Structure formats: structure tokens, C-alpha cells
Phi, psi and omega in degrees: 000321179296322179297318179295320180296320179295317179297320178298319179297321178295317180296323179293332181278345185304319180301336181270350183292320180304323180296319179288319180293335183295342182298330182252351183276160173277140186267132172278169177300319180293325175300315181296317181295313181298318181294318181295321181293342178264333190241347182298131186292316180302320179293320177296320179296322177295324179291324176296318177299324178295319178292324176297324177296323177295321177295320177297323179296318177299320180294317181291326175295322180294336180293345178285343185258160178296156173249150185225133181219150177241138179222149176217150181222129177237127183221156177239141177236136181230123181239088186292336183259008181289133180246334180235168179295140179242156180259125181239128182265125178229119182054039177082003181244130180272132179235132178263133179208141175258003179288136177286330180246117182230155179238153181222135178230136178225151184220141181214139175238114188234143179226147176215153183211124176276097188289317184214128178228031180078013181083009183295319182299314182292323175294325178297322177296316179297321177298318181294322176300318179294318179297324177295320176296321177296321178297320176297321178291328176296322176299315179296320181296317177296318179298319178297317180297319179296317180297321178296316180296319179297316181298317180298312181294320181297313179294323179296322177293317178300315179298315182295324178293318176295322177296324177295319177300319178297314181295322179293322177295319179291330177295317178299318178296318180295323179295317179295320180293323179293317177298317178296323179294324178297320178295316180294325179294318179295331179275356179079018182274334178228160182276169177294328178295319178296320179296322178296323178293321176296322178294320178295322177297319178295316179295322178296322178295321176296318179298317179300320179296315180296317181296319180293319177297323177296319177299317179300314180298322180291319178295321177296321177299316178296321179294318177297321178297320179293328180275357183064036175263110185242002178268184185264024181296147175298138183216130174203165181252156173287152177247088182293159178291115179239081181288179181297336181295335179292336182267351180242016177289164183293132178276130179303148179293132185297315181297321180292319179298316181296318180295317178295322179295321177299329185278337186226349181294133186296329181292329177285316178298322178296319178296321178296317179293326180296325176293319177300317179296320179296323178295320177293324178295330173296318178295323178294318178295323179294330180296341178294341178278347187267155177294157175237146180235130178225151182238138177231153177206151181200157176230131181227161179201162180199166174211160185221129186288340182276358182280153177285340182276156180289165179298319180298317180294320178297316180298325180293315185281332183273353180301130181215155178226153181213155177209151181199161177229138184237128174248122181243122181244116180290129179244304179223118185234029179057039178063021181296311181294320179297319178295316179299321180295316180296317181294322179294320178293321178293323178296322177294317177299320179295323178295321178294319178293322179297320178294318178299319179293322179294321177295320179296317179295321179297315179298317180297320180295313179298317179297320179297314179298320181293316179296318179299316180296315181295313181295317181295324179294318177294321178295325179297316179298314180294323181294330177296316178294317180297319181295317180299318179294318181293322178295313179298318182294319183291323177298318178294319179295319180296317179296318179294322179294318179299328182267004178079015182265343180237143180272174185293327180295316179296320180296313182292325176297316177295324177298313181295320180295322179293316178299313180299319180294318179295316180293320179297320181292318179296315182297315180293326179297309184285330174296318178296314180301313182297312185290327175294318179294324178292324176297317178296322179296321181288341177260013170107002180266164176280153175282123181225140178239000000 
């Protein structure tokens, strides 16, 4: 039985193991996105604002109902120079007392209800519901922005790692050429100046490797900051297979992406809701021209220590109740309602312009991603041809240099051209991949690598 209990305890702990094991594992893009959506501080703050909106909605709903309050007052009076009985009025009743120290107690139960305010209260509730929906959309908008930033950094790290592999391969080649150059220098086949250039080429290749590794570390730091990872846990990303086919896949149609984005992007939905809220605020401002009706009711009682009657008898006789109705008709309010009405209409116009501007920005963003994807894809194809030519040329130059047929300047020029061709192909490949994925993301799909 103890063994079974122990085994059960281990099984219950299993769900928490991946989080601990994740400290040493490489993170996939989806791992980064899922973690950020749970831990990002900006996202948490937006969720808190959403919860605050729910609390405000409860308060505005409660304003539709009557309010009830109880109050009591206990006081002492001291008249040190009093010589004769004095008359003290309490709740409309005169009491004679010769006591220098007297006490008074009063009690009240009061209720009030705003029966009609031109419909402003109910419209206010509807506005708050819309604002809560906007807060929810703000959470989605922040989540989308975080996912885009993660995707950019993730792809940048992938590109930099591939670039590092290229630089390391070129470093090995530069080291071999330098070693070969030392042999040729000792044999008198090349000058000391040529050997120095080979040494500089080798040092430059080492520098490129260090610089690229530094870039990778910096991008990883930015990604950890976005994920709110501030401890010293090991962190690295997975390097999924991103073959050439990822860069030559079909680019989504720009018009289709934009139309889909208009239908589901939270910033557009938020703008539409903001116009609805502004329209309701116009109705709330218009309600200021209408009469308001309110009802009040109350029950009161009191007692006085200087009276000859007992407290109970006083409470019995002083018990009173009241009720009333108030009709308020606005006649002249120093243009307050007119001003509120004008401001509400201007706010609605501003909301409509904001939505128009948001649609324009969305179109510009989609167009930018589409142009980047198209241009990068064409550059990738051209870079492939350029790389093949540069590789063939560099191999011939290296062979010629080894045989003494090519000088050091030609060799280094071919080396630089090969590096540039390799970097251009990698950059265009990952730019195409990133922008295609962002286009898919804007039309409602998940970012996948």
C-alpha cells in the first residue's frame, strides 16, 4: 500500500515536471508563445483592466435599484451655568429640563430611488458592456503583438545561427589558406605582404564568428525579456528544418488577407465597438434635456434624557415616517447639456475617424508584409544563382592560388563575394519565411515554422 501511495504521488507530480524539465530543453516557437501568453506583464495588466471593467459594470447595474441607509446620532449637552429649567426642542418636540448634563439620541432609516433619468443609467450600462468587450479585445491585441515580436526574434535567431555556421565554415577555409600560405611563404612562393593578408583574412573570419555569436546572444536576451524570464536558467531555441521549400511556398493573396484581417483583427473590432459606445454617449448626453423623477422615504425616531418620560415612551411617541417624490425639469443649466451633447457628437466623429485610420494602417501593414514576402522570394531565387556562381568561382580561385596561378587579391575578393552570396541567400530565405507566416497570422492562422 505504501508503494502504491508513493507511485500515486509521483504520477500526480508529473504535470509539473515539463516546466522544470523545460529549463534545460530547447524551446520551440509554440513553447515561447504559450509561455509569454501566461507570463508577460503587459498582458497581465490588460487582463486586470478587463476585470476592473467587470467590477464597474456591477456597480452601474446596482445604480438601477433603490439605496437604503441607516444613521444614528448620540450627543451630550452640558450647561454649567444653568439655574432654571430650559426648553430643548428635539425632533419638533419641546422638552423642559433643569439638568445641566443631558443626552440626545436619534435614529433614521432612509431610502431613495432614481425612478427615471431619461434612460441615462441603462445606456451607461450598455456603454460599460461595450468597454468591457473593448478591454477583452485589447488583451487579444496585446497577445497578437507579443506573438509577432516573438516570431521576429525567433526567425532572427534562426537566421543568425545559420549565418554563424556559414562564418565558421569560412573560418576553417581561411585557417587552411593561412596554413597553406605559411608553407608557400617558407618556399618563397608568396611575399610577406601576401601572408599578412591571409592572416588578416583569418582574423576577419574569426571576428565574424564572434560578432554573429554576440548577435545571437543579444537576440536570445531580447526573447527572454519578452517571455519575462529573468533567472539564470539555460535557454535556447529549437532549430526546425527550414528547407528551401519554405522560401518558395505560395504567398497568400494580399486582398484576401486584408479582408480576413478586417473581419477578425481585434483592433478593427475594437474600433467598431468604440463607435457604438460613442453613439450611446450621445444618447446619454441627450438625456440631460429630459425631466428626472426620484422617490424618497424614511423612518425616524429619537429620545432625550432630560424628559420626564421613559426612553421607551419617548421612542413610541417620537416615531415618524416620511415619503416624497421629486420631479426635476431642466430649464436653464448654463449650456451644460448643450456642451455635453456637442462633445459627445464630436467624440463619435473622432471614433469614426480613428476606425478609418486603423483600417488604413492595417492595409499598409498587410501590403508591407506582402511586398516583403514577394521581394524576398524573388531575391532568394536570384541569390541561389549568385551563390552557385560564387562557389564555383571561389573553388577555381582557391585551386589557382594553391598552384600559384592566382594572387592573394583575387582570392580574397572571391572569398568576400562568396560570403556575401551566402548571407544574401540566408537573409532572403528567412525574410520570405517570416513575412509569409505574418500574412497567414493576419488572416487568422497560427504562426508556424
